[in-house]
Structures are given as C-alpha cells and as structure tokens.
C-alpha positions in Angstrom: 5.2 -4.7 21.6 4.3 -2.5 18.2 3.2 -3.0 15.4 2.3 -1.2 12.4 -0.4 -2.1 9.7 -1.4 -0.3 6.8 -4.7 -1.7 5.5 -5.6 -0.4 1.8 -9.9 0.1 0.9 -11.4 0.4 -1.8 -12.8 4.0 -1.3 -11.2 7.1 -1.9 -14.3 9.4 -2.9 -17.3 9.1 -0.9 -15.8 10.2 2.1 -19.2 8.9 4.7 -17.6 5.5 3.9 -14.0 6.9 4.1 -15.1 8.0 8.2 -16.8 5.1 8.8 -14.2 2.5 8.6 -11.4 5.0 10.5 -13.9 4.2 13.3 -13.3 0.6 13.0 -9.6 1.9 13.8 -10.6 4.4 16.7 -13.0 2.6 18.4 -10.3 0.5 19.5 -7.9 1.8 22.7 -4.8 1.7 21.7 -5.3 1.5 18.4 -3.8 4.9 16.9 -5.5 5.7 14.0 -2.1 7.9 12.5 -3.4 8.6 8.8 -5.6 8.2 6.3 -4.7 9.3 2.7 -7.9 9.0 0.6 -7.8 9.1 -3.5 -10.0 9.4 -6.2 -8.9 8.6 -8.6 -6.6 5.8 -7.4 -10.5 5.1 -5.3 -8.4 4.1 -2.5 -7.3 5.2 0.9 -4.9 4.2 2.2 -4.6 4.7 6.7 -2.4 3.4 8.4 -2.4 2.5 11.9 -0.1 1.3 15.2 0.6 0.1 19.2 -0.4 -3.0 20.6 -1.1 -6.4 18.8 -4.0 -7.0 19.8 -5.5 -3.7 19.5 -3.8 -2.9 15.5 -5.7 -7.0 14.2 -9.0 -5.8 16.6 -9.3 -3.0 15.0 -8.3 -4.3 11.5 -10.9 -6.6 11.7 -13.4 -4.0 13.2 -12.4 -1.6 9.9 -12.6 -4.7 7.5 -16.2 -5.8 8.5 -17.2 -1.9 8.2 -15.7 -2.1 4.1 -17.9 -5.6 3.6 -20.9 -3.9 4.8 -20.3 -0.6 2.9 -18.5 -0.7 -0.4 -19.7 -3.6 -3.6 -16.9 -5.1 -5.6 -19.2 -5.2 -8.0 -20.1 -1.5 -8.7 -16.0 0.0 -7.9 -14.1 1.7 -10.7 -10.5 2.8 -10.2 -7.0 3.9 -11.2 -5.7 1.1 -8.4 -5.2 -3.1 -8.5 -7.8 -4.3 -6.3 -9.5 -7.4 -5.8 -11.1 -6.6 -2.1 -12.8 -3.7 -0.4 -9.8 -4.3 1.6 -8.0 -4.5 -0.8 -4.6 -5.4 1.2 -3.5 -5.4 5.0 0.4 -5.0 5.7 1.8 -6.0 9.1 4.7 -4.2 9.8 6.9 -5.2 13.2 8.5 -1.7 14.6 9.1 -2.4 18.0 9.6 -6.0 20.0 8.5 -7.0 17.7 9.4 -9.7 15.0 8.9 -10.5 11.2 7.3 -13.9 12.4 5.2 -12.5 14.9 4.2 -10.4 12.3 3.6 -13.1 10.1 1.2 -15.4 12.7 -0.2 -11.7 13.2 -1.6 -12.0 9.3 -2.8 -15.5 9.8 -4.8 -14.3 12.6 -6.2 -11.9 10.8 -7.3 -13.7 7.9 -9.0 -16.5 9.7 -10.9 -14.0 11.7 -11.5 -12.1 8.5 -13.4 -15.6 7.0 -14.6 -16.7 10.0 -16.7 -13.4 10.7 -17.2 -12.2 7.8 -16.8 -15.1 4.1 -13.8 -13.0 3.3 -11.3 -15.4 1.5 -8.1 -14.4 2.0 -3.8 -14.7 -0.1 -1.2 -14.7 1.7 1.7 -12.5 0.4 5.3 -11.3 1.3 7.1 -13.1 4.5 3.5 -14.2 4.7 3.6 -16.1 1.7 2.9 -19.8 1.5 4.3 -20.2 -2.1 7.5 -18.2 -3.9 4.6 -17.4 -6.6 2.6 -14.9 -4.4 4.9 -13.2 -2.6 4.6 -10.2 -4.9 1.3 -8.7 -4.1 0.8 -7.4 -8.2 0.7 -11.6 -9.0 -1.8 -12.1 -7.4 -4.1 -9.2 -8.3 -3.5 -9.9 -11.7 -7.3 -9.5 -13.8 -8.3 -7.6 -10.1 -11.9 -8.2 -8.7 -13.4 -9.0 -12.5 -10.9 -11.5 -13.3 -10.2 -13.2 -10.6 -13.9 -13.6 -9.3 -14.0 -16.2 -12.4 -11.0 -17.4 -11.5 -10.9 -18.3 -7.8 -11.4 -21.7 -8.2 -8.4 -23.1 -10.0 -6.0 -24.5 -8.3 -3.3 -21.7 -8.5 -5.6 -19.8 -7.9 -7.1 -20.2 -4.6 -7.1 -18.6 -2.0 -5.0 -19.3 0.9 -8.2 -18.8 4.1 -11.6 -19.8 2.7 -13.9 -21.6 -0.1 -11.8 -21.6 -3.0 -14.7 -18.2 -4.1 -14.5 -14.7 -2.8 -17.4 -12.4 -1.2 -19.8 -11.5 -3.3 -19.4 -7.8 -3.3 -16.0 -7.7 0.1 -14.1 -9.8 -2.9 -11.0 -11.2 -1.6 -8.1 -9.1 1.3 -4.4 -9.8 1.0 -2.4 -10.2 3.7 1.1 -10.7 5.1 3.5 -9.6 6.6 6.9 -6.9 5.5 9.5 -4.5 5.7 8.6 -1.2 6.0 7.8 0.8 2.6 7.1 4.3 1.2 4.4 4.5 -1.2 6.0 7.1 -3.6 4.1 8.6 -6.9 5.8 12.0 -9.3 3.6 13.2 -11.7 3.6 14.2 -15.2 3.2 16.5 -18.1 1.4 14.6 -20.1 -2.3 12.8 -20.7 -0.9 10.4 -22.1 -1.2 6.9 -20.1 1.0 4.8 -21.8 4.4 7.8 -21.5 3.4 7.1 -18.1 2.9 2.8 -18.5 6.9 3.0 -20.7 8.5 4.4 -17.8 6.5 1.8 -14.8 7.9 -0.2 -17.2 11.7 0.9 -17.2 11.3 1.6 -13.1 10.3 -1.5 -11.8 12.9 -3.8 -11.0 11.2 -7.1 -11.9 11.7 -5.9 -16.2 15.0 -4.4 -15.3 15.2 -1.0 -14.1 15.2 -0.4 -10.5 15.9 -2.8 -6.9 13.2 -2.6 -4.2 10.4 -0.7 -7.2 7.4 -1.0 -8.1 5.3 0.5 -9.9 2.8 0.7 -12.5 1.2 3.5 -14.9 -2.3 5.3 -14.1 -4.4 8.2 -15.0 -5.4 10.7 -12.8 -8.7 11.6 -14.8 -9.5 14.6 -12.6 -6.1 15.9 -12.9 -6.1 15.2 -16.9 -2.5 14.2 -16.0 -0.7 9.8 -15.9 1.1 9.2 -12.9 4.0 6.8 -12.5 2.1 4.7 -8.5 5.0 3.2 -6.6 5.8 1.6 -4.6 9.4 1.7 -3.2 10.4 -1.7 -0.9 14.3 -0.8 0.4 14.8 3.1 1.2 17.8 2.7 2.6 19.5 0.6 -1.3 16.9 2.6 -3.5 16.7 5.8 -2.1 14.2 8.5 -3.3 15.7 11.0 -4.7 17.6 8.6 -7.6 13.8 7.5 -8.7 12.3 11.0 -9.1 15.9 11.2 -10.5 15.3 8.3 -13.3 11.2 9.2 -13.8 12.8 12.7 -15.0 15.0 11.1 -16.9 12.7 9.0 -18.9 10.1 11.6 -18.7 12.4 13.6 -20.6 13.2 10.6 -23.3 9.0 11.7 -24.4 9.5 15.5 -24.3 8.0 15.9 -20.7 9.4 16.5 -17.4 7.9 15.2 -13.6 6.4 18.3 -13.0 5.8 17.0 -9.1 5.5 13.7 -6.3 3.3 12.8 -4.0 3.9 10.4 -0.4 0.8 8.4 0.2 0.7 7.3 4.2 3.6 7.4 5.8 7.3 7.8 5.6 10.4 7.7 7.5 12.2 10.6 8.7 15.4 8.9 7.8 14.5 9.3 3.4 13.5 12.7 3.6 16.7 13.3 5.9 18.7 11.3 2.8 17.0 13.4 0.1 18.2 16.8 1.9 21.0 16.2 1.8 21.6 14.7 -1.9 19.5 17.5 -3.2 21.5 20.5 -0.9 25.0 18.6 -0.7 24.8 18.6 3.1 27.9 17.4 4.2 28.1 14.9 7.7 24.0 16.0 8.4 22.1 14.0 10.9 18.7 13.8 11.6 19.2 14.6 14.9 20.2 18.1 14.0 16.6 18.1 12.9 15.3 20.8 15.9 12.1 18.4 15.5 13.6 15.3 16.3 15.1 17.3 19.6 11.7 18.6 20.1 9.8 15.5 20.5 12.5 13.7 22.9 11.8 16.5 25.1 8.4 15.7 25.0 
C-alpha cells in the first residue's frame, strides 16, 4: 500500500525552519521525501512525501510538531491564504489504497495532531463531514486572523479539537483527495487587480474552467502579479487549456503571460498532453519517452 501526502507549511523564507520540518519526514523509515518547494512571496513550502501509510502518517505528525514549535502565525505574513503553521494536509491514494483508506488515514492524523499538539483540525474534500467544508477556500475564508476570532461560532467550529485555535500554530485542514496540479502563471504587470480579475474568470466556482481553483497574488520580490491555481482533474481540464485561457484573458488587459511554474509534483501524462497539443504530435504515447523505459529497466 502506497499513499502520497502533500502537506503545506506556512514558512517559505527561513531555510533553517524549512530544513527542520523536512527532517520530520526523513526521520521515519519508509517515509520518502520526494520534493520540497519553498516560495518566499507566498511564504509557504510544499512538501511531497510518499510511502507506506503508517510511515507517512508518522512523518507528517513529526513535521507538524516541528512547525508548531517554530512557526508563530501571529507573526506570519504571505500572499497565500492560510490558517495554520501546517496549513493543509492532503492524503492521495497511489497504489493499493482506496479513497476510503485515505479518509481513514486523515481521521487518524487529525486525532493525533490534536492529542499531541492541541492543534484543532478541519476535514475537507472526501473527508468533509458537511458539504460546506468540502472546498478548502471556504474553510480558509478570512484566513488565520479572522478564524481565530470566529472558531467558537457553530458554523466555524473545528471538526477535531476545541472551538478555538492553537495560540501560535492556528489550525490545520486535513483530508483525502484525488491528485491535483498546483500551477501558477506569471503576468507582465504589477497590477494585482488584473491577476484577481483573471483568476475570477478562470475558477470553476465563478463560471470559469471546470476543475480549476484560482486566485490572484502579488510576487513582491519580483514585482509581478500571478494567477495561482489548483487543477483538480488534468484529464478533464488540461494544463495547456488553462495556460491558453490565462493568455487570452491577460490580453484583454494589455498584458502577457511571461511564464508559468509547477509547485510540487506533476504526472508525466499531464506534460505529455501539453507536448501533443503544442507540438501537434500524432499518436504520441508516454511509452515513447526514453526515461520511461530507463526507469522500467532499473
């Protein structure tokens, strides 16, 4: 049984903290840290780990403990929405795992985080206990600053733990979901209102593309605006479709898409589909990629 977990932590600037959190995963045999993607503007780091469920669960719990010790949400500032030191923990079934298995794992994770660190949790996506909490953005509405004042309200009470946030670590959103691609497009403008307008046109919730979640953010270090997105089903809404629509929408405001980036991991098939589209490749299969055969040979 193999599970993937992509926890997001609210620290993307202090390398020593990023490394310490990573040690939590590395310290557990069988928990493999595949990727670490820090972002200074978002002030956030995305870790990708995989392995057997018990090992991954233990690694995540240790990493959350480190974040609880080293990150104070009262001092945290960044472009990305967040409610806690460890902001979100998604479990994704990979091999020999069902979605129900991942839901059960998310429940155990939330209970352990509460018992060990007194950090409350909210369940989202397939783990959600109520329809209004399936969408991560709805849970994070107002972010940490608002939620710490409203956590005692019935509609905002955590699913696990007391109806109040941890005084420094806030809360964490935990759940099970299908694989997604974190994909951002940079614009040739420093006008954040343009990025937000494009994001509104992109996201499914406001009439845009299906399986796209989007928001406009400012990358202050580069002085450019960015459309930051999650693609929840690349088979039904391709990466190239998203990029092309951002370009079309950007042109309305006289700006261009200067580049894009993938945060964390991306399935090979998603990139192969982009190659088919842009290169007009006919009858192209991922089995034609040399590295695919080399990995199989190894």
